[in-house]
PyMOL Python script that loads the backbone (N, CA, C, O; Angstrom):
from pymol import cmd

cmd.read_pdbstr("""\
ATOM      1  N   UNK A   1     -63.880  20.681  -3.422  1.00  0.00           N
ATOM      2  CA  UNK A   1     -63.092  19.540  -3.982  1.00  0.00           C
ATOM      3  C   UNK A   1     -62.518  19.976  -5.234  1.00  0.00           C
ATOM      4  O   UNK A   1     -63.061  20.801  -5.969  1.00  0.00           O
ATOM      5  N   UNK A   2     -61.347  19.378  -5.482  1.00  0.00           N
ATOM      6  CA  UNK A   2     -60.715  19.628  -6.784  1.00  0.00           C
ATOM      7  C   UNK A   2     -61.277  18.808  -8.030  1.00  0.00           C
ATOM      8  O   UNK A   2     -62.028  17.864  -7.784  1.00  0.00           O
ATOM      9  N   UNK A   3     -60.992  19.080  -9.222  1.00  0.00           N
ATOM     10  CA  UNK A   3     -61.636  18.311 -10.294  1.00  0.00           C
ATOM     11  C   UNK A   3     -61.345  16.879 -10.182  1.00  0.00           C
ATOM     12  O   UNK A   3     -62.246  16.055 -10.343  1.00  0.00           O
ATOM     13  N   UNK A   4     -60.088  16.519  -9.904  1.00  0.00           N
ATOM     14  CA  UNK A   4     -59.700  15.091  -9.901  1.00  0.00           C
ATOM     15  C   UNK A   4     -60.386  14.349  -8.885  1.00  0.00           C
ATOM     16  O   UNK A   4     -60.643  13.157  -9.054  1.00  0.00           O
ATOM     17  N   UNK A   5     -60.741  15.046  -7.705  1.00  0.00           N
ATOM     18  CA  UNK A   5     -61.319  14.388  -6.617  1.00  0.00           C
ATOM     19  C   UNK A   5     -62.798  14.087  -7.029  1.00  0.00           C
ATOM     20  O   UNK A   5     -63.322  12.984  -6.872  1.00  0.00           O
ATOM     21  N   UNK A   6     -63.401  15.151  -7.557  1.00  0.00           N
ATOM     22  CA  UNK A   6     -64.721  14.920  -8.094  1.00  0.00           C
ATOM     23  C   UNK A   6     -64.846  13.722  -8.948  1.00  0.00           C
ATOM     24  O   UNK A   6     -65.669  12.831  -8.740  1.00  0.00           O
ATOM     25  N   UNK A   7     -63.952  13.740  -9.966  1.00  0.00           N
ATOM     26  CA  UNK A   7     -63.975  12.549 -10.910  1.00  0.00           C
ATOM     27  C   UNK A   7     -63.844  11.248 -10.197  1.00  0.00           C
ATOM     28  O   UNK A   7     -64.561  10.286 -10.472  1.00  0.00           O
ATOM     29  N   UNK A   8     -62.777  11.224  -9.133  1.00  0.00           N
ATOM     30  CA  UNK A   8     -62.608   9.896  -8.548  1.00  0.00           C
ATOM     31  C   UNK A   8     -63.931   9.617  -7.652  1.00  0.00           C
ATOM     32  O   UNK A   8     -64.313   8.452  -7.534  1.00  0.00           O
ATOM     33  N   UNK A   9     -64.538  10.528  -7.106  1.00  0.00           N
ATOM     34  CA  UNK A   9     -65.867  10.281  -6.276  1.00  0.00           C
ATOM     35  C   UNK A   9     -66.927   9.788  -7.322  1.00  0.00           C
ATOM     36  O   UNK A   9     -67.606   8.806  -7.022  1.00  0.00           O
ATOM     37  N   UNK A  10     -67.106  10.389  -8.492  1.00  0.00           N
ATOM     38  CA  UNK A  10     -68.127   9.960  -9.409  1.00  0.00           C
ATOM     39  C   UNK A  10     -67.722   8.566  -9.838  1.00  0.00           C
ATOM     40  O   UNK A  10     -68.669   7.789  -9.955  1.00  0.00           O
ATOM     41  N   UNK A  11     -66.591   8.111 -10.082  1.00  0.00           N
ATOM     42  CA  UNK A  11     -66.097   6.850 -10.517  1.00  0.00           C
ATOM     43  C   UNK A  11     -66.424   5.811  -9.428  1.00  0.00           C
ATOM     44  O   UNK A  11     -66.955   4.746  -9.741  1.00  0.00           O
ATOM     45  N   UNK A  12     -66.118   6.105  -8.173  1.00  0.00           N
ATOM     46  CA  UNK A  12     -66.469   5.276  -6.955  1.00  0.00           C
ATOM     47  C   UNK A  12     -67.855   5.033  -6.822  1.00  0.00           C
ATOM     48  O   UNK A  12     -68.308   3.917  -6.570  1.00  0.00           O
ATOM     49  N   UNK A  13     -68.578   6.106  -6.996  1.00  0.00           N
ATOM     50  CA  UNK A  13     -70.109   6.079  -6.912  1.00  0.00           C
ATOM     51  C   UNK A  13     -70.626   5.094  -7.971  1.00  0.00           C
ATOM     52  O   UNK A  13     -71.441   4.219  -7.677  1.00  0.00           O
ATOM     53  N   UNK A  14     -70.090   5.271  -9.321  1.00  0.00           N
ATOM     54  CA  UNK A  14     -70.569   4.544 -10.354  1.00  0.00           C
ATOM     55  C   UNK A  14     -70.322   3.027 -10.093  1.00  0.00           C
ATOM     56  O   UNK A  14     -71.198   2.192 -10.318  1.00  0.00           O
ATOM     57  N   UNK A  15     -69.027   2.692  -9.583  1.00  0.00           N
ATOM     58  CA  UNK A  15     -68.718   1.410  -9.161  1.00  0.00           C
ATOM     59  C   UNK A  15     -69.690   0.810  -8.072  1.00  0.00           C
ATOM     60  O   UNK A  15     -70.128  -0.335  -8.191  1.00  0.00           O
ATOM     61  N   UNK A  16     -69.999   1.595  -7.047  1.00  0.00           N
ATOM     62  CA  UNK A  16     -70.901   1.073  -6.042  1.00  0.00           C
ATOM     63  C   UNK A  16     -72.326   0.885  -6.704  1.00  0.00           C
ATOM     64  O   UNK A  16     -73.014  -0.041  -6.277  1.00  0.00           O
ATOM     65  N   UNK A  17     -72.785   1.628  -7.637  1.00  0.00           N
ATOM     66  CA  UNK A  17     -74.058   1.533  -8.186  1.00  0.00           C
ATOM     67  C   UNK A  17     -74.088   0.146  -9.140  1.00  0.00           C
ATOM     68  O   UNK A  17     -75.098  -0.549  -9.244  1.00  0.00           O
ATOM     69  N   UNK A  18     -72.924  -0.117  -9.761  1.00  0.00           N
ATOM     70  CA  UNK A  18     -72.966  -1.321 -10.606  1.00  0.00           C
ATOM     71  C   UNK A  18     -72.855  -2.470  -9.806  1.00  0.00           C
ATOM     72  O   UNK A  18     -73.414  -3.507 -10.164  1.00  0.00           O
ATOM     73  N   UNK A  19     -72.113  -2.408  -8.626  1.00  0.00           N
ATOM     74  CA  UNK A  19     -72.044  -3.607  -7.743  1.00  0.00           C
ATOM     75  C   UNK A  19     -73.310  -3.808  -6.863  1.00  0.00           C
ATOM     76  O   UNK A  19     -73.728  -4.923  -6.552  1.00  0.00           O
ATOM     77  N   UNK A  20     -73.845  -2.715  -6.513  1.00  0.00           N
ATOM     78  CA  UNK A  20     -75.071  -2.982  -5.487  1.00  0.00           C
ATOM     79  C   UNK A  20     -76.444  -2.440  -5.960  1.00  0.00           C
ATOM     80  O   UNK A  20     -77.412  -2.282  -5.216  1.00  0.00           O
ATOM     81  N   UNK A  21     -76.409  -2.163  -7.338  1.00  0.00           N
ATOM     82  CA  UNK A  21     -77.622  -1.525  -7.922  1.00  0.00           C
ATOM     83  C   UNK A  21     -78.832  -2.301  -7.824  1.00  0.00           C
ATOM     84  O   UNK A  21     -79.920  -1.728  -7.778  1.00  0.00           O
ATOM     85  N   UNK A  22     -78.731  -3.610  -7.786  1.00  0.00           N
ATOM     86  CA  UNK A  22     -79.924  -4.499  -7.676  1.00  0.00           C
ATOM     87  C   UNK A  22     -80.080  -5.128  -6.305  1.00  0.00           C
ATOM     88  O   UNK A  22     -80.693  -6.180  -6.122  1.00  0.00           O
ATOM     89  N   UNK A  23     -79.456  -4.382  -5.304  1.00  0.00           N
ATOM     90  CA  UNK A  23     -79.571  -4.945  -3.857  1.00  0.00           C
ATOM     91  C   UNK A  23     -80.218  -3.853  -2.943  1.00  0.00           C
ATOM     92  O   UNK A  23     -80.367  -2.688  -3.312  1.00  0.00           O
ATOM     93  N   UNK A  24     -80.567  -4.305  -1.787  1.00  0.00           N
ATOM     94  CA  UNK A  24     -81.049  -3.399  -0.726  1.00  0.00           C
ATOM     95  C   UNK A  24     -79.897  -2.546  -0.177  1.00  0.00           C
ATOM     96  O   UNK A  24     -80.136  -1.531   0.477  1.00  0.00           O
ATOM     97  N   UNK A  25     -78.763  -2.917  -0.418  1.00  0.00           N
ATOM     98  CA  UNK A  25     -77.507  -2.268   0.279  1.00  0.00           C
ATOM     99  C   UNK A  25     -77.114  -1.035  -0.530  1.00  0.00           C
ATOM    100  O   UNK A  25     -76.147  -0.398  -0.114  1.00  0.00           O
ATOM    101  N   UNK A  26     -77.721  -0.630  -1.600  1.00  0.00           N
ATOM    102  CA  UNK A  26     -77.187   0.406  -2.426  1.00  0.00           C
ATOM    103  C   UNK A  26     -77.228   1.751  -1.700  1.00  0.00           C
ATOM    104  O   UNK A  26     -76.271   2.525  -1.706  1.00  0.00           O
ATOM    105  N   UNK A  27     -78.355   1.983  -1.092  1.00  0.00           N
ATOM    106  CA  UNK A  27     -78.470   3.321  -0.295  1.00  0.00           C
ATOM    107  C   UNK A  27     -77.444   3.313   0.856  1.00  0.00           C
ATOM    108  O   UNK A  27     -76.835   4.354   1.100  1.00  0.00           O
ATOM    109  N   UNK A  28     -77.252   2.358   1.473  1.00  0.00           N
ATOM    110  CA  UNK A  28     -76.347   2.350   2.732  1.00  0.00           C
ATOM    111  C   UNK A  28     -74.928   2.420   2.230  1.00  0.00           C
ATOM    112  O   UNK A  28     -74.112   3.095   2.858  1.00  0.00           O
ATOM    113  N   UNK A  29     -74.549   1.709   1.042  1.00  0.00           N
ATOM    114  CA  UNK A  29     -73.178   1.809   0.545  1.00  0.00           C
ATOM    115  C   UNK A  29     -72.839   3.314   0.086  1.00  0.00           C
ATOM    116  O   UNK A  29     -71.849   3.921   0.496  1.00  0.00           O
ATOM    117  N   UNK A  30     -73.742   3.819  -0.777  1.00  0.00           N
ATOM    118  CA  UNK A  30     -73.489   5.211  -1.207  1.00  0.00           C
ATOM    119  C   UNK A  30     -73.402   6.183  -0.101  1.00  0.00           C
ATOM    120  O   UNK A  30     -72.551   7.072  -0.136  1.00  0.00           O
ATOM    121  N   UNK A  31     -74.331   6.051   0.996  1.00  0.00           N
ATOM    122  CA  UNK A  31     -74.302   6.877   2.179  1.00  0.00           C
ATOM    123  C   UNK A  31     -73.017   6.782   2.901  1.00  0.00           C
ATOM    124  O   UNK A  31     -72.462   7.801   3.314  1.00  0.00           O
ATOM    125  N   UNK A  32     -72.497   5.547   3.078  1.00  0.00           N
ATOM    126  CA  UNK A  32     -71.185   5.187   3.842  1.00  0.00           C
ATOM    127  C   UNK A  32     -70.023   5.860   3.074  1.00  0.00           C
ATOM    128  O   UNK A  32     -69.047   6.305   3.679  1.00  0.00           O
ATOM    129  N   UNK A  33     -70.139   5.922   1.800  1.00  0.00           N
ATOM    130  CA  UNK A  33     -69.081   6.509   0.984  1.00  0.00           C
ATOM    131  C   UNK A  33     -69.075   7.995   0.968  1.00  0.00           C
ATOM    132  O   UNK A  33     -68.030   8.642   1.038  1.00  0.00           O
ATOM    133  N   UNK A  34     -70.225   8.513   0.876  1.00  0.00           N
ATOM    134  CA  UNK A  34     -70.490   9.913   0.424  1.00  0.00           C
ATOM    135  C   UNK A  34     -70.400  10.831   1.674  1.00  0.00           C
ATOM    136  O   UNK A  34     -69.856  11.930   1.558  1.00  0.00           O
ATOM    137  N   UNK A  35     -70.897  10.438   2.833  1.00  0.00           N
ATOM    138  CA  UNK A  35     -71.072  11.136   4.052  1.00  0.00           C
ATOM    139  C   UNK A  35     -69.740  11.707   4.566  1.00  0.00           C
ATOM    140  O   UNK A  35     -69.686  12.899   4.865  1.00  0.00           O
ATOM    141  N   UNK A  36     -68.705  10.942   4.677  1.00  0.00           N
ATOM    142  CA  UNK A  36     -67.448  11.621   5.135  1.00  0.00           C
ATOM    143  C   UNK A  36     -66.955  12.633   4.227  1.00  0.00           C
ATOM    144  O   UNK A  36     -66.256  13.543   4.673  1.00  0.00           O
ATOM    145  N   UNK A  37     -67.269  12.563   2.910  1.00  0.00           N
ATOM    146  CA  UNK A  37     -66.735  13.469   1.981  1.00  0.00           C
ATOM    147  C   UNK A  37     -67.571  14.819   2.143  1.00  0.00           C
ATOM    148  O   UNK A  37     -67.035  15.920   2.017  1.00  0.00           O
ATOM    149  N   UNK A  38     -68.878  14.657   2.421  1.00  0.00           N
ATOM    150  CA  UNK A  38     -69.718  15.767   2.540  1.00  0.00           C
ATOM    151  C   UNK A  38     -69.341  16.554   3.784  1.00  0.00           C
ATOM    152  O   UNK A  38     -69.209  17.778   3.787  1.00  0.00           O
ATOM    153  N   UNK A  39     -69.158  15.682   4.952  1.00  0.00           N
ATOM    154  CA  UNK A  39     -68.763  16.384   6.214  1.00  0.00           C
ATOM    155  C   UNK A  39     -67.449  17.115   6.173  1.00  0.00           C
ATOM    156  O   UNK A  39     -67.323  18.095   6.907  1.00  0.00           O
ATOM    157  N   UNK A  40     -66.491  16.758   5.420  1.00  0.00           N
ATOM    158  CA  UNK A  40     -65.130  17.200   5.127  1.00  0.00           C
ATOM    159  C   UNK A  40     -65.452  18.577   4.394  1.00  0.00           C
ATOM    160  O   UNK A  40     -64.903  19.599   4.806  1.00  0.00           O
ATOM    161  N   UNK A  41     -66.246  18.620   3.417  1.00  0.00           N
ATOM    162  CA  UNK A  41     -66.457  19.872   2.512  1.00  0.00           C
ATOM    163  C   UNK A  41     -67.182  20.752   3.371  1.00  0.00           C
ATOM    164  O   UNK A  41     -66.922  21.949   3.249  1.00  0.00           O
ATOM    165  N   UNK A  42     -68.123  20.378   4.300  1.00  0.00           N
ATOM    166  CA  UNK A  42     -68.934  21.295   5.142  1.00  0.00           C
ATOM    167  C   UNK A  42     -67.947  21.991   6.080  1.00  0.00           C
ATOM    168  O   UNK A  42     -67.979  23.205   6.281  1.00  0.00           O
ATOM    169  N   UNK A  43     -67.000  21.088   6.687  1.00  0.00           N
ATOM    170  CA  UNK A  43     -66.045  21.810   7.614  1.00  0.00           C
ATOM    171  C   UNK A  43     -65.187  22.633   6.882  1.00  0.00           C
ATOM    172  O   UNK A  43     -64.791  23.650   7.451  1.00  0.00           O
ATOM    173  N   UNK A  44     -64.790  22.393   5.664  1.00  0.00           N
ATOM    174  CA  UNK A  44     -63.875  23.380   4.797  1.00  0.00           C
ATOM    175  C   UNK A  44     -64.675  24.757   4.635  1.00  0.00           C
ATOM    176  O   UNK A  44     -64.126  25.851   4.771  1.00  0.00           O
ATOM    177  N   UNK A  45     -66.028  24.588   4.330  1.00  0.00           N
ATOM    178  CA  UNK A  45     -66.801  25.725   4.061  1.00  0.00           C
ATOM    179  C   UNK A  45     -66.920  26.569   5.404  1.00  0.00           C
ATOM    180  O   UNK A  45     -66.837  27.798   5.397  1.00  0.00           O
ATOM    181  N   UNK A  46     -67.124  25.804   6.581  1.00  0.00           N
ATOM    182  CA  UNK A  46     -67.172  26.564   7.909  1.00  0.00           C
ATOM    183  C   UNK A  46     -66.022  27.323   8.148  1.00  0.00           C
ATOM    184  O   UNK A  46     -66.123  28.454   8.625  1.00  0.00           O
ATOM    185  N   UNK A  47     -64.809  26.767   7.834  1.00  0.00           N
ATOM    186  CA  UNK A  47     -63.536  27.434   8.043  1.00  0.00           C
ATOM    187  C   UNK A  47     -63.356  28.711   7.134  1.00  0.00           C
ATOM    188  O   UNK A  47     -62.872  29.767   7.542  1.00  0.00           O
ATOM    189  N   UNK A  48     -63.770  28.500   5.951  1.00  0.00           N
ATOM    190  CA  UNK A  48     -63.584  29.645   4.969  1.00  0.00           C
ATOM    191  C   UNK A  48     -64.520  30.646   5.415  1.00  0.00           C
ATOM    192  O   UNK A  48     -64.167  31.815   5.261  1.00  0.00           O
ATOM    193  N   UNK A  49     -65.747  30.400   5.985  1.00  0.00           N
ATOM    194  CA  UNK A  49     -66.806  31.521   6.416  1.00  0.00           C
ATOM    195  C   UNK A  49     -66.095  32.169   7.657  1.00  0.00           C
ATOM    196  O   UNK A  49     -66.104  33.392   7.789  1.00  0.00           O
ATOM    197  N   UNK A  50     -65.534  31.417   8.488  1.00  0.00           N
ATOM    198  CA  UNK A  50     -64.791  31.937   9.742  1.00  0.00           C
ATOM    199  C   UNK A  50     -63.843  32.958   9.382  1.00  0.00           C
ATOM    200  O   UNK A  50     -63.803  34.075   9.898  1.00  0.00           O
ATOM    201  N   UNK A  51     -62.985  32.477   8.359  1.00  0.00           N
ATOM    202  CA  UNK A  51     -61.940  33.387   7.891  1.00  0.00           C
ATOM    203  C   UNK A  51     -62.512  34.772   7.349  1.00  0.00           C
ATOM    204  O   UNK A  51     -62.065  35.851   7.739  1.00  0.00           O
ATOM    205  N   UNK A  52     -63.498  34.656   6.452  1.00  0.00           N
ATOM    206  CA  UNK A  52     -64.144  35.649   5.953  1.00  0.00           C
ATOM    207  C   UNK A  52     -64.707  36.774   7.142  1.00  0.00           C
ATOM    208  O   UNK A  52     -64.618  37.999   7.055  1.00  0.00           O
ATOM    209  N   UNK A  53     -65.233  36.089   8.127  1.00  0.00           N
ATOM    210  CA  UNK A  53     -65.865  36.886   9.275  1.00  0.00           C
ATOM    211  C   UNK A  53     -64.682  37.517   9.954  1.00  0.00           C
ATOM    212  O   UNK A  53     -64.787  38.699  10.280  1.00  0.00           O
ATOM    213  N   UNK A  54     -63.591  36.879  10.202  1.00  0.00           N
ATOM    214  CA  UNK A  54     -62.501  37.536  10.911  1.00  0.00           C
ATOM    215  C   UNK A  54     -61.982  38.750  10.032  1.00  0.00           C
ATOM    216  O   UNK A  54     -61.766  39.826  10.590  1.00  0.00           O
ATOM    217  N   UNK A  55     -61.775  38.600   8.648  1.00  0.00           N
ATOM    218  CA  UNK A  55     -61.301  39.451   7.728  1.00  0.00           C
ATOM    219  C   UNK A  55     -62.241  40.678   7.821  1.00  0.00           C
ATOM    220  O   UNK A  55     -61.778  41.817   7.886  1.00  0.00           O
ATOM    221  N   UNK A  56     -63.586  40.421   7.827  1.00  0.00           N
ATOM    222  CA  UNK A  56     -64.468  41.446   7.841  1.00  0.00           C
ATOM    223  C   UNK A  56     -64.370  42.251   9.180  1.00  0.00           C
ATOM    224  O   UNK A  56     -64.495  43.476   9.172  1.00  0.00           O
ATOM    225  N   UNK A  57     -64.170  41.621  10.208  1.00  0.00           N
ATOM    226  CA  UNK A  57     -64.131  42.281  11.549  1.00  0.00           C
ATOM    227  C   UNK A  57     -62.750  43.085  11.658  1.00  0.00           C
ATOM    228  O   UNK A  57     -62.606  44.008  12.460  1.00  0.00           O
ATOM    229  N   UNK A  58     -61.902  42.722  10.918  1.00  0.00           N
ATOM    230  CA  UNK A  58     -60.501  43.429  10.939  1.00  0.00           C
ATOM    231  C   UNK A  58     -60.546  44.624  10.083  1.00  0.00           C
ATOM    232  O   UNK A  58     -59.699  45.488  10.313  1.00  0.00           O
ATOM    233  N   UNK A  59     -61.483  44.840   9.030  1.00  0.00           N
ATOM    234  CA  UNK A  59     -61.588  45.901   8.344  1.00  0.00           C
ATOM    235  C   UNK A  59     -61.764  47.307   9.047  1.00  0.00           C
ATOM    236  O   UNK A  59     -62.422  47.384  10.085  1.00  0.00           O
ATOM    237  N   UNK A  60     -61.222  48.322   8.525  1.00  0.00           N
ATOM    238  CA  UNK A  60     -61.689  49.679   9.232  1.00  0.00           C
ATOM    239  C   UNK A  60     -63.150  49.880   9.138  1.00  0.00           C
ATOM    240  O   UNK A  60     -63.818  49.214   8.348  1.00  0.00           O
ATOM    241  N   UNK A  61     -63.654  50.743   9.886  1.00  0.00           N
ATOM    242  CA  UNK A  61     -64.985  51.177  10.020  1.00  0.00           C
ATOM    243  C   UNK A  61     -65.468  51.603   8.493  1.00  0.00           C
ATOM    244  O   UNK A  61     -64.772  52.349   7.804  1.00  0.00           O
ATOM    245  N   UNK A  62     -66.635  51.096   8.065  1.00  0.00           N
ATOM    246  CA  UNK A  62     -67.076  51.419   6.757  1.00  0.00           C
ATOM    247  C   UNK A  62     -67.204  53.034   6.474  1.00  0.00           C
ATOM    248  O   UNK A  62     -66.999  53.487   5.348  1.00  0.00           O
ATOM    249  N   UNK A  63     -67.537  53.812   7.522  1.00  0.00           N
ATOM    250  CA  UNK A  63     -67.694  55.221   7.338  1.00  0.00           C
ATOM    251  C   UNK A  63     -66.401  55.929   6.922  1.00  0.00           C
ATOM    252  O   UNK A  63     -66.397  57.047   6.406  1.00  0.00           O
ATOM    253  N   UNK A  64     -65.235  55.161   7.197  1.00  0.00           N
ATOM    254  CA  UNK A  64     -63.961  55.853   6.888  1.00  0.00           C
ATOM    255  C   UNK A  64     -63.526  55.610   5.518  1.00  0.00           C
ATOM    256  O   UNK A  64     -62.505  56.123   5.060  1.00  0.00           O
ATOM    257  N   UNK A  65     -64.438  54.686   4.735  1.00  0.00           N
ATOM    258  CA  UNK A  65     -63.972  54.299   3.360  1.00  0.00           C
ATOM    259  C   UNK A  65     -64.551  55.287   2.370  1.00  0.00           C
ATOM    260  O   UNK A  65     -65.569  55.932   2.621  1.00  0.00           O
ATOM    261  N   UNK A  66     -63.946  55.377   1.356  1.00  0.00           N
ATOM    262  CA  UNK A  66     -64.564  56.213   0.115  1.00  0.00           C
ATOM    263  C   UNK A  66     -65.873  55.654  -0.213  1.00  0.00           C
ATOM    264  O   UNK A  66     -66.133  54.494   0.103  1.00  0.00           O
ATOM    265  N   UNK A  67     -66.727  56.403  -0.831  1.00  0.00           N
ATOM    266  CA  UNK A  67     -68.116  56.093  -1.223  1.00  0.00           C
ATOM    267  C   UNK A  67     -68.189  54.768  -2.188  1.00  0.00           C
ATOM    268  O   UNK A  67     -69.123  53.970  -2.119  1.00  0.00           O
ATOM    269  N   UNK A  68     -67.160  54.643  -3.038  1.00  0.00           N
ATOM    270  CA  UNK A  68     -67.247  53.667  -4.043  1.00  0.00           C
ATOM    271  C   UNK A  68     -67.055  52.185  -3.501  1.00  0.00           C
ATOM    272  O   UNK A  68     -67.408  51.152  -4.071  1.00  0.00           O
ATOM    273  N   UNK A  69     -66.348  52.322  -2.141  1.00  0.00           N
ATOM    274  CA  UNK A  69     -66.062  50.982  -1.488  1.00  0.00           C
ATOM    275  C   UNK A  69     -67.307  50.704  -0.419  1.00  0.00           C
ATOM    276  O   UNK A  69     -67.305  49.636   0.192  1.00  0.00           O
ATOM    277  N   UNK A  70     -68.208  51.522  -0.232  1.00  0.00           N
ATOM    278  CA  UNK A  70     -69.209  51.358   0.633  1.00  0.00           C
ATOM    279  C   UNK A  70     -70.161  50.232   0.135  1.00  0.00           C
ATOM    280  O   UNK A  70     -70.642  49.461   0.966  1.00  0.00           O
ATOM    281  N   UNK A  71     -70.423  50.119  -1.050  1.00  0.00           N
ATOM    282  CA  UNK A  71     -71.284  49.046  -1.649  1.00  0.00           C
ATOM    283  C   UNK A  71     -70.692  47.644  -1.303  1.00  0.00           C
ATOM    284  O   UNK A  71     -71.404  46.698  -0.970  1.00  0.00           O
ATOM    285  N   UNK A  72     -69.306  47.584  -1.411  1.00  0.00           N
ATOM    286  CA  UNK A  72     -68.698  46.340  -1.299  1.00  0.00           C
ATOM    287  C   UNK A  72     -68.791  45.905   0.292  1.00  0.00           C
ATOM    288  O   UNK A  72     -68.835  44.707   0.571  1.00  0.00           O
ATOM    289  N   UNK A  73     -68.816  46.729   1.138  1.00  0.00           N
ATOM    290  CA  UNK A  73     -68.977  46.635   2.693  1.00  0.00           C
ATOM    291  C   UNK A  73     -70.405  46.154   2.832  1.00  0.00           C
ATOM    292  O   UNK A  73     -70.630  45.112   3.447  1.00  0.00           O
ATOM    293  N   UNK A  74     -71.378  46.862   2.293  1.00  0.00           N
ATOM    294  CA  UNK A  74     -72.653  46.396   2.452  1.00  0.00           C
ATOM    295  C   UNK A  74     -72.954  45.068   1.883  1.00  0.00           C
ATOM    296  O   UNK A  74     -73.761  44.315   2.429  1.00  0.00           O
ATOM    297  N   UNK A  75     -72.278  44.741   0.719  1.00  0.00           N
ATOM    298  CA  UNK A  75     -72.475  43.392   0.162  1.00  0.00           C
ATOM    299  C   UNK A  75     -72.051  42.261   1.023  1.00  0.00           C
ATOM    300  O   UNK A  75     -72.681  41.212   1.151  1.00  0.00           O
ATOM    301  N   UNK A  76     -70.866  42.578   1.637  1.00  0.00           N
ATOM    302  CA  UNK A  76     -70.079  41.711   2.516  1.00  0.00           C
ATOM    303  C   UNK A  76     -70.981  41.396   3.692  1.00  0.00           C
ATOM    304  O   UNK A  76     -71.169  40.232   4.046  1.00  0.00           O
ATOM    305  N   UNK A  77     -71.567  42.486   4.327  1.00  0.00           N
ATOM    306  CA  UNK A  77     -72.442  42.296   5.535  1.00  0.00           C
ATOM    307  C   UNK A  77     -73.611  41.441   5.025  1.00  0.00           C
ATOM    308  O   UNK A  77     -73.895  40.458   5.709  1.00  0.00           O
ATOM    309  N   UNK A  78     -74.292  41.672   3.970  1.00  0.00           N
ATOM    310  CA  UNK A  78     -75.373  40.975   3.564  1.00  0.00           C
ATOM    311  C   UNK A  78     -75.173  39.443   3.359  1.00  0.00           C
ATOM    312  O   UNK A  78     -75.988  38.593   3.716  1.00  0.00           O
ATOM    313  N   UNK A  79     -74.003  39.203   2.747  1.00  0.00           N
ATOM    314  CA  UNK A  79     -73.412  37.700   2.442  1.00  0.00           C
ATOM    315  C   UNK A  79     -73.322  37.027   3.883  1.00  0.00           C
ATOM    316  O   UNK A  79     -73.834  35.925   4.082  1.00  0.00           O
ATOM    317  N   UNK A  80     -72.707  37.671   4.797  1.00  0.00           N
ATOM    318  CA  UNK A  80     -72.363  37.125   6.169  1.00  0.00           C
ATOM    319  C   UNK A  80     -73.628  36.914   6.856  1.00  0.00           C
ATOM    320  O   UNK A  80     -73.833  35.869   7.474  1.00  0.00           O
ATOM    321  N   UNK A  81     -74.559  37.926   6.777  1.00  0.00           N
ATOM    322  CA  UNK A  81     -75.908  37.793   7.371  1.00  0.00           C
ATOM    323  C   UNK A  81     -76.735  36.560   6.801  1.00  0.00           C
ATOM    324  O   UNK A  81     -77.424  35.900   7.578  1.00  0.00           O
ATOM    325  N   UNK A  82     -76.671  36.251   5.472  1.00  0.00           N
ATOM    326  CA  UNK A  82     -77.342  35.324   4.871  1.00  0.00           C
ATOM    327  C   UNK A  82     -76.635  33.944   5.401  1.00  0.00           C
ATOM    328  O   UNK A  82     -77.362  32.987   5.666  1.00  0.00           O
ATOM    329  N   UNK A  83     -75.352  33.855   5.538  1.00  0.00           N
ATOM    330  CA  UNK A  83     -74.632  32.652   5.964  1.00  0.00           C
ATOM    331  C   UNK A  83     -75.063  32.392   7.386  1.00  0.00           C
ATOM    332  O   UNK A  83     -75.262  31.230   7.742  1.00  0.00           O
ATOM    333  N   UNK A  84     -75.213  33.357   8.185  1.00  0.00           N
ATOM    334  CA  UNK A  84     -75.584  33.230   9.670  1.00  0.00           C
ATOM    335  C   UNK A  84     -77.051  32.609   9.628  1.00  0.00           C
ATOM    336  O   UNK A  84     -77.288  31.635  10.343  1.00  0.00           O
ATOM    337  N   UNK A  85     -77.908  33.074   8.920  1.00  0.00           N
ATOM    338  CA  UNK A  85     -79.373  32.669   8.847  1.00  0.00           C
ATOM    339  C   UNK A  85     -79.382  31.191   8.400  1.00  0.00           C
ATOM    340  O   UNK A  85     -80.265  30.457   8.843  1.00  0.00           O
ATOM    341  N   UNK A  86     -78.462  30.717   7.560  1.00  0.00           N
ATOM    342  CA  UNK A  86     -78.375  29.328   7.143  1.00  0.00           C
ATOM    343  C   UNK A  86     -77.737  28.424   8.102  1.00  0.00           C
ATOM    344  O   UNK A  86     -77.845  27.198   8.070  1.00  0.00           O
ATOM    345  N   UNK A  87     -77.039  29.126   8.990  1.00  0.00           N
ATOM    346  CA  UNK A  87     -76.227  28.375  10.020  1.00  0.00           C
ATOM    347  C   UNK A  87     -75.322  27.421   9.415  1.00  0.00           C
ATOM    348  O   UNK A  87     -75.370  26.225   9.705  1.00  0.00           O
ATOM    349  N   UNK A  88     -74.441  27.938   8.528  1.00  0.00           N
ATOM    350  CA  UNK A  88     -73.420  27.168   7.928  1.00  0.00           C
ATOM    351  C   UNK A  88     -72.372  26.731   8.844  1.00  0.00           C
ATOM    352  O   UNK A  88     -71.432  26.053   8.429  1.00  0.00           O
TER     353      UNK A  88
END
""", "prot")
cmd.dss("prot")
cmd.show_as("cartoon", "prot")
cmd.util.cbc("prot")
cmd.orient("prot")
C-alpha cells in the first residue's frame, strides 16, 4: 500500500470506531472494510513472489557465477524456501 492509502485506511477505521465503538457491530464493520484490502495486498505479495521465483529460475546456474555472487544465490534460495514454507 502507498502512504496515502494507508492514511485513508486509518482514517476510515477511525471513523468506523467512532460510529460503531459502543455497538456490537464494530468487529463486523471493521472486518467488512479491512478484509478486501488485506486480500488485495496478499494477492499483490503472491504476484511479487511469483515474479521473484521466475527471475530466480531464469538465472544461470550458480556454479557458473563468480564466488562473490554465490552468497546472493544462496540467500535468494533461502528466502524462496522460507516463503514456500509459509505458503504465501
